[in-house]
Residue, then its C-alpha position, 0 to 999 in steps of 0.5 A: m524902828n527906824e524906818r528901813s531904807i531900800l535903794v532901788v537902782a533902775h535905768a529910766g531907758r527901757v519900759d520893763t525895768v521902769e514898769a519892775a521899779r514901779r512893782v519893787i517900789n510899791a511892794l517896799r512901801d507896802a511892806g512899811a519899808r523906804p524905797v530910795l532911788a539915786d539922784d540921776d535915777h530919780a531924775a530920769l525916771t520921774a521924767v518918764d513917770a511922775f509916779f517916782a516923783d516923791s520917792d526919796v533921794l539918796g544923798v538928799s532925803v536919805d544919808p547912805a549910812e542908812l541904806e539896808l540893801a540895794i535892789v537892781l534892776g538891770g544887768d552886770g553893768t547896772i550892779l557896777r553902778a550901784a556898788e559904786l553908789v553903796r560903796d560908802s555905806g557897805a549895804p549889800v546889793l541884790g540883782i535882778n537881771m533884766g536882759h542877758v544872764g549875768f554873772l552879778a545878778e542873783i536871780d531873773r525877773d520871773d523871780m522879782d516879787d518872791a526876792v522882794r518878799r525875802v528882802i522884806d523878811r530879811d531872808y537872805g545871805v550876803e557873799e563878800r567879794l574880794a575887790l581892788s584898791v588902786r592908786v596913781k603916782d606920778s613920776s615924783g611918787a606923790v598920790v594923785y589919784e585913788t579909786w577901786a573896783l570889783n571887776e577890773a583896774t585896766v591901763e590902757k593906750a590912750s592913742r589908737e596908733r601908739m602903743i604904751e611901754v610899760v614894766l611890770e613889779i609883782d611885790g616890789r620886784p620887777l618882772s618885765s617891761f614891753g611895749c603893749d596895748g594895756m594890761v587888766v589887773s582883775t580879780p575873780t568877779g571880773s575874771t568873766a569880764y574884761n580879763f575873758s575877752a582878753g584871754g585870761p583864766v577864769i577864776w571861780p568867786s570863791v578863789e581869791a586871787i589877783s590875775v593879770v593880763p597883757l593886752s597885745a604885749h610885744a614880748l615872750f613873756a607875756k602870759p596871763l598871771v594868776v597871783s596871791p590876793d595879798a600882792a602888790v600889782a604895780i604897773e610903770m609907763l615908761e618915761r621912753t613911751n612914746g604915747s600917754g596911757i589912761l586908767w580905767c576902773d569897771g569901766r566907770r572911773s577913769h584917770e589919764l597917765p602920762p609918761g612916768a606914771r604909775v600904777v599900784v593895784r592891790r586888794s581893797s580892805r572893803p569888799v563888795r557884798l552881794a545879797r544872795l537868795h540861792p546857792t548856785a554853782f558858778t559852773d551853772r552859771l559859766v554854761r548858761k552865760f555861755r551856753l556850754p554843750v553839756h549833753g551826755w553828762r551822767g554825773q549826778a548832782q549829789e556825786a558831783t563831791s565825790 
């Protein structure tokens, strides 16, 4: 049997995260698995603690296709980075929250040892999350940039002083043109991130849909939209716009958008896979994250669906 390769993703800037990474790596080695670090993490962690120096490195001593799973120590930002690292391998991502309660992390640090044991025993489920395919075309229609997003693709103004002029298109038909600070195209997973801050709807992960939210639009019809997961959403930078724009995907990947550029967002054929240990209601995640008041609720858990 080939040695099992488990990616460990951790931020070297926090003492508790470095210590957690040591524990996870030791547990994996004790179980006969091969811990793997991304190149950047390997360098950063080794600079803090020589313990990490002899760890295998993704893309150097271990091919991404060999990964079975990624264990992520951190918050949603670190999980988004891990999702990028395993994008080509399709390995599921297990998030262990080391800070604030995040929506993507599966468990808190207190349950870390049990989580590693269950990973070793392959005692976990996999939940697939809708991801976005994003393409940028120039004014001639040629594709000049392609990427993807788990949370959102955002078209924003590049200059603080100037808004951008855009036209929004859904399924090949123009909907409206207006000046704005930007547009957020979000997945259900990203509905509690930038989309939420922009006034967009919270979408349960089990709902397949795409949200489109204008940012500070100068128009009467500039409301948040929820469209089919199979819809094609296009945002064109009008030639008359005074400023250039920039595309951001998950706040990690960017591309400049001159006047005439066209951004096409649709469902990706490849979802992001999240490892799950416990079936947790999304409602409970919302209550914990936003500290929502539920005092006085008289219902019973077993009656929730009645």
